[in-house]
N, C-alpha and C positions, 0 to 999 in steps of 0.2 A: 318141476317143470314150469310152474307159474313163476317161481323166483327167477328162473333163467330169463324168461320173457321180460320181467320187470327190470332186470339189471342190464338189459341191452341198451346201447347208446346210439342215437341217430343224429346226424347232422344233415339238414336239408340245404342243398346248394341251389339257390334260385339263379337260373341262367337265361339270358336272351342270346341264343346262339348267333343271331343275325346282327347284333349290335356291337360293332367293333369298339365303340367308345367305352363300353363297360367291361371290356375284356381285360382280366388281370394278367400281369406278367407271370412268367413261368416260376419265378422265385416265390411270388406270393402264393401260387397254387401249391408249390412244393412244401411251403410252410403249413398249408392247410392239410396236405397229405400226411405230414409228419405228426401234426396234432392229432389227427384221426387215428393214425397207426399207434401212437403212444397210448391213446385212450382205448384202443381195441374197439373203436366205434365203427358204425356203418355209414358211408356217405351215400346220400340220396340226391343226385342231380335231377332237377326238374325244370321244365319250361311250361309256363302258363300260356295257353293259346286262346285268343278271343273267339267266340262262336261264329263271328262273321266269316272267319277263314274256313268254315265248314259249309258255307252256303253253296247251293247248286251253281255249277258253272266254274267253280274254283277247283283246280286239279289237285285233289287229294292232299291238301296242305297239312293234314294231321301226320301222314306218313313222311311228308317232306320235313316237317318240324322234328319228327322223331329221328330222322336220319341226320339232320343238322346238329342236334344236341349230341348225338353219338360221335360225330366227327369232331365236334367242339371238345369233348372230353378226351377222345383218343389223341388229339393233337398235343396234349400235355404229357402223354406217355406214362403218367403215374397211375392212371385209373383205367387201364385197359379191361379190367375184369368187373368194373362197376356197371351196374344196370341203371340206365337212364329212364326217365319217365316224362311223358307229355300229358298235361291235364287241361281240360277245356272249361273255361269259366261260364257262368250262367248268362252273362251279358258282356258287351264290349267295353263298358265303363271301367275306368281305372280301379275304382273301389271294388268292383265285382272281381276283377282279376287278382287284386291283393287278397280279398277274402278267400278266393279259390286257393291261393297259396297257403294261407293260414289254415284253411280246412284240411289241406293235404298234410301240413305239419302236425296238426292235431291228430289226424288219422294215424300217422306214423309214430306218434308220441315223441316228437323231436325234442332234443335238448337245446338246439341252436339252429338259427337260420344264417347261412353264409351268402353274401352277395358282394358286388363291387360297385363303385361309384364312377361317375364320368371323370372325376379328378378335377384339375384346375382349368377353368375357362380363361379366355383372353382378358376378362375383367377381374380375374383373381378371385372369383366367387366359387363356392362349392356347387357343382352341378350334380347333385345327387341323382337327378333323374326323378321324375314324378313317381314312378313305381317304387323306387327305393325309399323316397320320402314317406310315402304312405305306409310301406311295410314297417318302417321304424316307428311311425306314429301309432299304428294300430296293433302291432304284434305283441302278444303276451309272452313271446320268447325273446331272449336277447338276440341281437343281430351282430354278426361278425363280418366287418368290412375288410375285404382282402387287400385292397390298395393296388394301384397301377404302377407305382414307382418303387416297390420294395427291392432293396439291393442286397439284403443278407438272408441267409438260410440257416436255421439252427441245426445243430448236430442231429443226425438221424439217431433214433432210439434214446435220445436224451429227454428227460422230463421237461416239458415246456414251462417257461417262467413268465408269469403275467405281472405287469407293473400296475399297481392300483394306487394312483395318486388321489389324495383326499385332503379335504379341509376339516374333516370330522363332523360335517353337517349331518343332519338327520337323514336326508335322502341318500347321502353317500353311505351311511351306515347300513341302511336298508339294502342298497345294492351290494354292499360287501357281504352281508349275510346270505343273500341269494347266490352270489358268486361262489361262496364257500361250498355250498351244496353241490354245485356243478364242478367246481375244482376237484372235489373229492371223487366225483363220478368219472371225470375225464383225466385224472392223474396230473393235475396242474399245481405247480408251486407258485406261491404268491409273494411278491415284494411290495409291501405297503410303504408308500412314499408320502412324506409331508414336508412342505417348505415352511420353515419358521421365518417369516419376513418382517422387516421393519416397516412401520407405518409411513404412509405417504399422504401429505395434505392434499386438499382438493385442487390446488393450483400447481401440483407437481413438485412442491418443495419438500425435501426430506427432513424429518425431525433431526436436529443436529445436537441436541443436548446429550452429552455422553452419559450422564447419570440416568436420564430418562430412558435412553436407548438400551443401556445395559439391563436396567430393571425390566423394561418391557420385553426384551428378547428372552431374558431368563424365565419370565412367567410363561411366555409362549412355549418355550422348550419343556418346562415342567409339565404344563397342561397337555402338550402333545404326547409326551412319554407316558403319562398316566392313562390317557385315552388309548394309546397304542397297546398298552398292556392288556386292556380289556378286550380289544379286537383280536390280539394274538391268542388270548385264551380261548376265544370263540373259535378261532381256526384250529387250535389244538384239540378242542372238543369235537370238532367235525372230522379230525384226522387229516388235516391239510397242513403241509409244511409251509410255514410262513416266517417272514422276517420283516423287521422295521428299518426303514432308511429315513433318517432325519437330516435335512439340509438346513442348517441354521445360518444366521447372519445374512440372509437374503435381503437385498434392497430392491424395492419396487414390486411390480405385479408379475405374476407368473404368466408366461406366454406359451403358445404352442411350440414355437421354435426352441425355446429353452427346454421344454419337456422332451421334445424330440431328441435334442442333443444329449440329454441325460439318459434317455432310454437307450440310445445307441452306445453310450459309454458303459451302461450297466449290462448290456448284452441280453436284454429281455426279448421275448418273442412277440409279445403284443401288449397293448395297453387296454385296461378296462376302465370305462367311464360310465357315468349315469346322466341322463337328461332329466329335465324337471317337468315341463308341461308343454302342451301343443299351442299353436302350430309350429312347424319347423322353421327355424331361422337362427341367426347367430345368437340372439338372446335366449332362445329356447334351448338350443343345444349347449350353449356355453361357448365363449370365444376360444378357449383353449382346445376343446374337442373339435370345434369348427375348423381351426387352423390345421390340426393334425390330420383330419379327414381330407382336407383340401390338398395337403402335401402328398398324401398317399404313400408315404415312405415306410410305414409300419402298419400291420394289421391292428384294427381297433374293435374291441368287443364293447358294444353299447347296450345299456338297459334303457329302453324307451319308456315313455310315461305309463303305458299299460302294464309293464312288468313291475312297476313300483307302486301301483295302486293298492291301497290297503283294503283287504277284504272286509266288507261290512258284515257285522254279526247277523246271524239268521234271525228274522223276526219271530218273536214268541207268539204262538197261537193263542188266541183269546179263549178264555174258559167258556165253554159252551157244551151243551148236551151232545153226545155222540149219536148220530143218526145212521141207520142202516140204509141200504139201497132204497130208491124210490119204490113205493108200492109195498114196502115191508113195514108193518106196524111194530 
């Protein structure tokens, strides 16, 4: 009985039923539905309500919010049997509302938090929305951004495929290990991707020596293949189906548009990426992830800074005489 409870999988879907700007399109939601169905997971749609909405004189906003989220979910037709929830935070502050969501996720032992962004603004910047920014920054759980402009839906009952682009850096390896455990639990296949690119000088001039270029690229390919073998063995040990994709001979820097185009060609269901440190901006999230989230054309699974924090070893207790309760000699 205990094992059954431990093996249950939960995805918390944070919703603001009254904010049309963050409403994902039906294809994005259908992809979420298929991911959950394939993993035999339980979806938990929830809306966080500030306590000021419960003040005297306001007409029962709790029940109003509850009905709003029910209608929100019902409109997608995929989740008619899903139970929705409204939780009230301790204070009106954004940080309190975010903490309320995280407390709910902890209570439900969530594996993932799903939400959506505002998409692209007129200035071309990502308008995550303050709530989504803070969730990503503070969440000990990975965040799954649904996207507002998703155009493709994966096959129903097919195992989802996640594209994991990497430069084989330490923080990327840590995110990969964490993702493997959830990929096993949620029945996800992994496509590990690395671009072996040619060096670019600071003024934008490409190295032109044929001998140097050939040697440099060969070394990059050799190194990438050796590292990929180690990562794939880790996936095999976790019981996760994984494969390695190497794009060699690449010239210049990888951009979000290039990765999006490749993800479309590879027919993956979503992209997994890792952030580095706070606060949120292009440099923190990384320009590639930033551009992909801005486009909103494919779901993105992101490990925020809290998910990648290394656990500090427990402090050793100093040697001292053990005492009983006070008053006992």
